[in-house]
C-alpha positions in Angstrom: 85.8 91.4 60.4 87.3 87.9 60.5 90.8 89.7 61.2 89.2 91.5 63.8 87.8 88.6 65.4 91.2 86.6 65.3 92.8 89.7 67.2 90.4 89.5 70.0 90.6 85.4 70.1 94.1 85.6 69.8 94.0 88.4 72.9 91.7 86.0 74.9 93.9 82.7 74.6 97.4 85.0 75.4 95.3 86.6 78.8 94.0 82.9 79.3 97.2 81.6 78.7 98.5 84.0 80.9 96.2 84.0 83.6 96.8 79.9 84.5 100.5 80.8 84.3 100.6 83.1 86.8 98.3 81.4 89.2 100.5 78.4 88.8 103.3 80.9 90.1 101.2 82.2 92.7 100.2 78.5 94.0 103.7 77.6 93.9 104.6 80.8 96.1 102.1 81.1 98.7 103.2 77.1 99.3 106.8 78.5 99.8 105.9 80.9 102.4 103.0 79.4 104.1 105.6 77.3 106.8 107.1 80.8 107.7 103.7 82.7 107.9 102.0 79.9 110.3 104.9 80.2 112.2 104.3 83.6 112.6 100.8 83.1 113.6 101.3 80.7 116.3 103.2 84.0 118.7 100.8 87.3 119.8 101.5 90.1 117.6 103.4 93.4 119.4 101.0 96.5 119.4 104.2 98.6 118.3 107.0 97.8 117.2 109.8 97.6 119.5 112.8 99.2 118.9 112.2 101.9 116.5 114.9 102.4 113.7 117.1 105.3 114.7 116.6 108.6 112.6 119.9 109.5 110.1 121.9 112.1 112.2 122.6 114.4 109.4 119.2 115.8 109.1 118.7 118.1 111.3 116.9 121.6 110.3 116.8 124.9 111.7 113.9 124.6 114.4 112.9 121.5 113.3 113.9 117.7 112.9 112.9 116.3 109.7 110.4 113.0 110.0 111.7 110.1 108.5 108.4 107.7 109.7 105.8 107.8 107.5 103.2 105.3 106.2 101.7 106.5 102.7 98.3 104.7 101.7 99.0 104.0 98.1 95.6 104.4 96.4 95.2 103.7 92.6 95.2 106.3 90.0 95.7 108.8 92.2 98.9 109.9 91.3 100.5 108.1 94.2 103.3 107.0 91.7 105.0 109.8 91.7 104.8 110.5 95.5 106.0 106.7 96.0 109.3 107.7 93.4 109.6 111.2 96.1 109.8 108.4 99.0 111.7 106.1 97.7 114.8 108.9 96.9 114.4 110.5 100.6 114.7 106.9 102.0 117.6 105.6 99.8 119.2 109.0 100.4 118.8 108.7 104.1 119.3 104.7 104.3 115.8 104.5 105.9 114.2 101.2 106.7 111.8 99.9 103.9 108.8 97.6 104.5 109.0 96.2 101.5 106.5 93.2 100.2 108.5 89.9 99.1 107.8 89.0 95.4 105.6 91.5 94.4 105.3 95.4 94.4 101.8 95.2 96.8 101.3 93.3 99.4 99.1 90.8 97.6 96.6 93.5 97.0 93.5 92.8 97.1 93.6 91.0 100.3 94.1 92.7 104.0 97.3 93.8 104.5 99.5 91.7 107.3 102.4 91.9 108.9 103.7 88.5 107.9 103.6 89.9 104.6 106.5 92.0 104.7 110.0 90.6 103.3 111.7 88.5 106.4 109.5 90.1 108.6 109.7 89.4 112.6 107.5 90.2 115.4 108.2 93.6 116.5 110.4 94.7 113.7 110.1 98.6 113.1 110.2 100.4 109.8 110.4 104.1 109.0 108.6 103.5 105.1 105.4 102.1 104.4 104.5 103.0 100.9 103.2 99.8 98.4 100.2 99.1 97.3 98.0 97.2 100.1 94.3 97.2 101.0 94.8 99.1 104.5 94.1 97.6 107.9 95.1 99.9 109.9 95.8 97.9 113.6 98.6 95.5 111.0 100.2 98.9 110.3 100.4 100.3 112.9 102.4 97.5 114.7 105.5 98.5 111.6 106.1 102.0 112.8 106.8 104.5 115.2 104.1 105.8 117.2 104.8 109.3 116.0 105.4 108.1 112.3 103.3 110.4 110.0 99.9 108.5 108.1 99.4 110.4 104.3 97.3 109.2 101.4 96.1 110.5 98.1 92.4 111.0 97.0 91.4 112.1 93.3 88.0 113.5 92.4 85.6 109.7 91.9 84.4 110.3 88.3 87.5 111.3 86.6 89.6 108.5 88.6 86.4 105.5 87.9 87.5 106.7 84.3 91.0 106.3 84.6 90.1 103.0 86.6 87.9 101.8 83.7 90.3 102.0 81.4 93.8 101.0 82.9 92.0 98.1 85.1 89.3 97.0 82.0 91.1 94.3 80.5 91.1 92.0 83.5 87.7 92.8 84.9 85.9 90.2 83.0 81.8 91.6 83.0 83.6 94.8 81.0 84.7 91.9 78.1 80.7 92.2 77.5 80.0 95.3 76.3 80.5 96.8 73.3 80.7 99.8 71.0 83.3 102.2 70.5 83.0 103.7 74.3 82.6 101.3 76.5 82.6 103.4 79.3 79.8 105.2 78.6 77.8 101.9 77.8 78.9 100.8 81.1 77.5 104.2 82.5 74.1 103.5 80.9 73.1 100.8 83.2 75.8 100.0 85.5 74.0 97.6 87.4 73.6 95.4 84.3 77.6 94.7 83.9 78.8 95.3 87.1 79.0 92.0 89.8 80.2 92.7 93.0 81.5 89.4 93.3 83.5 89.4 90.2 87.1 88.8 89.9 88.7 92.5 89.7 85.2 93.9 90.3 86.6 95.7 93.3 88.6 98.4 90.0 85.1 99.5 89.2 83.3 100.9 92.1 84.3 103.3 95.0 88.0 102.7 94.5 89.5 104.8 97.2 86.9 103.6 100.1 87.9 99.7 99.0 91.9 100.9 99.1 91.3 102.3 102.5 89.7 98.7 104.0 86.3 100.1 104.1 83.4 97.9 102.1 82.6 99.5 98.8 79.4 98.3 98.6 78.1 100.2 101.8 74.6 102.1 101.2 75.7 105.6 100.8 73.0 106.8 103.6 74.4 103.8 106.0 75.5 105.7 109.6 78.9 103.9 108.7 80.3 105.9 106.3 80.2 108.6 108.0 82.0 106.9 111.0 84.7 105.4 108.2 85.3 109.1 106.6 85.7 110.2 110.7 88.2 107.2 111.1 90.2 108.2 107.9 90.7 111.8 109.5 91.5 110.5 112.7 93.9 108.1 111.2 96.1 110.1 108.6 98.0 113.5 108.9 97.5 114.5 105.7 95.4 113.5 103.2 96.5 115.1 99.7 94.7 115.7 96.6 95.7 114.5 92.8 93.7 117.6 91.3 96.6 120.3 93.7 99.3 117.9 93.6 101.7 120.7 94.1 99.8 122.6 97.2 99.9 119.2 98.4 103.3 118.4 98.2 103.8 122.0 100.0 101.9 120.7 102.5 103.6 118.0 103.1 107.3 119.2 102.9 105.4 121.8 106.1 104.5 118.4 108.0 107.4 116.1 107.4 110.1 119.4 107.9 112.0 118.3 104.4 113.4 120.2 102.0 112.2 121.7 99.0 114.7 119.1 96.9 113.3 116.8 98.7 110.2 116.8 97.0 110.8 117.6 93.1 109.5 115.7 90.9 108.7 114.9 87.2 105.2 113.1 87.0 105.3 109.2 86.6 103.1 106.4 85.1 100.7 109.2 83.6 98.7 108.3 80.2 99.3 110.1 76.9 96.6 113.2 76.0 95.0 111.1 73.2 94.5 107.9 75.6 92.1 110.3 78.4 88.7 110.7 77.1 87.2 113.5 78.0 84.4 112.7 80.7 81.3 115.1 79.5 78.6 116.5 81.5 76.4 113.6 81.5 79.2 111.0 82.1 80.8 112.9 84.8 77.5 112.8 86.9 76.9 109.5 86.1 80.4 107.9 87.1 79.9 110.5 90.4 77.0 108.4 91.1 78.0 105.1 90.5 81.0 106.1 93.1 79.2 107.8 95.6 81.1 106.8 98.7 84.2 107.8 97.4 82.3 111.2 96.5 81.0 111.5 100.3 84.7 111.3 100.9 86.4 113.1 98.4 84.0 115.6 99.3 84.6 115.9 103.0 88.7 116.1 102.5 88.3 118.4 99.9 86.6 120.6 102.4 89.4 119.5 105.1 92.1 120.2 102.3 91.9 123.6 102.0 91.1 124.8 105.6 94.9 123.4 105.8 96.0 125.5 103.1 93.9 128.4 105.1 95.4 127.6 107.8 99.3 127.4 106.4 98.7 131.0 104.5 97.3 131.7 100.8 100.1 133.8 99.9 103.0 131.9 101.6 101.1 128.9 99.5 101.4 130.6 96.2 105.1 131.3 96.9 105.8 127.9 97.5 104.0 126.3 94.9 105.6 128.7 92.3 109.2 127.9 93.9 108.7 124.1 93.5 107.2 124.6 89.9 110.5 126.9 88.7 112.6 123.7 90.6 110.7 121.3 88.7 111.6 122.9 85.2 115.3 123.8 86.1 115.3 120.0 86.7 113.3 119.1 83.3 116.0 121.4 81.7 118.9 119.6 83.0 117.5 115.8 82.4 114.9 115.2 79.9 116.2 114.8 76.7 113.3 117.3 75.1 111.9 118.5 78.1 109.1 116.1 77.9 107.5 112.9 78.3 107.7 110.5 75.5 105.4 107.4 74.4 106.7 103.9 75.7 108.1 102.8 72.1 110.2 106.2 72.1 111.9 105.0 75.4 115.4 103.9 74.9 116.4 102.3 78.0 114.3 99.2 79.0 115.7 100.1 82.8 112.9 102.8 82.2 110.6 101.3 80.5 107.1 101.8 83.0 104.8 99.4 83.7 101.9 99.2 80.8 98.4 98.5 81.4 96.7 95.0 79.7 96.3 95.6 76.0 97.8 98.7 75.7 100.5 100.9 75.9 99.5 104.3 77.0 102.1 105.0 80.1 104.3 107.9 79.1 108.3 107.8 80.5 111.0 109.1 79.8 114.6 109.5 77.7 117.6 111.6 80.1 119.8 114.0 78.1 123.0 112.1 76.5 125.4 114.4 78.3 124.5 115.3 82.4 126.9 117.0 84.8 127.9 114.6 86.9 126.2 117.2 90.3 122.8 115.8 88.7 123.2 112.4 86.8 122.3 110.5 89.9 119.5 112.4 90.8 117.9 112.6 87.4 117.8 108.5 86.4 116.6 108.4 90.3 113.4 110.7 89.2 112.2 108.9 86.3 113.1 105.5 87.4 109.6 103.5 87.2 108.4 101.7 90.8 109.3 98.0 89.7 112.5 99.0 88.7 113.4 101.2 91.7 112.4 98.6 94.0 115.4 96.1 92.4 117.6 98.9 92.9 116.8 98.9 96.4 117.6 95.3 96.9 113.6 93.5 96.5 113.3 90.3 94.8 110.1 90.8 92.8 110.6 87.7 91.0 106.9 87.0 90.6 106.1 90.6 89.1 108.9 89.8 86.7 107.6 87.0 85.9 104.3 88.2 85.2 106.0 91.0 82.9 108.2 88.2 81.0 105.1 86.3 79.8 103.0 89.2 79.0 105.7 90.5 76.8 106.0 86.8 75.6 102.2 86.6 74.6 102.0 90.0 73.4 99.3 91.0 75.8 
């Protein structure tokens, strides 16, 4: 018992020191950028960007032209890191202009998105791709891209999303620290209101996270007419709402929407947890988790129905053929690129450049080792397909000094 108490005391001390140090860094950072943001605030913001970036001339395809102007509203714990990698590769391949944050790998989440958070933004600037985590604010995002930009996002079954978020973010949500026993998720769902504090630090991670990410009030009464209004708004603004549970089908619809090629949507699953770290939700826990995230459940139910209407319009048989082609090509790339042809635990990843970001207090996120001898034809593609978000953003020239300092602090404090 004393050793167990000592371990938790050490973790708590490390977490406190890390938070204090990071807070100090963020204070310095906000002080450093305040003058530039204040000067921008004096000028009225244009509704649309003034000069849309020119699309690459070498990407014509048959009767349609590949779309290069894309807003990806990156939701949490929805396979969004895998889609992010696809967008990074496409943008890099065609020399597109990304709207990236400055210092971080997100746009000051959970604060609402503002154009001034884009690195080196000047009023009227136009971008091809916006894809990092943010709390969505449509007018601010809309003004950064061409009028015909495609807006896409990803949803996930709310009960499973809640479980994933609970275990990934639980360490940074202080009110969960009062939970005891081996199954803290079950204890929480027995009586959520006993623990949940909507005004608590990072509370947004543990209720209606999809609604929150999309920019809405995650504490709304599910019976409020505002809920239906918000769902209709999402439908009007987004050209494609993908489903994590049908990721391959979603990518086929994305390829069709954007007029892309099969090679553009190839992927390896990134930021996935090892199987032993994924608890199974029993029927009762699933029901409780769904009820606790009722706003997300209403959102998901609506877009689950609209998703299958899109599949019907696309053609079921055509969809089956294209999904089969995507899976065959993914397996072929796996055999070419991946050592052992499967993901491995963080401790078994050989190159630091391929280490994914881990949750606080645990290393459950898998990564990959590349084969030692890959033909020159596939060497770069293989490396890019397995490169985690932080490292890929660095390769694209983003200065992530705040994120990297926090990474080093965590490593030093072993948290």
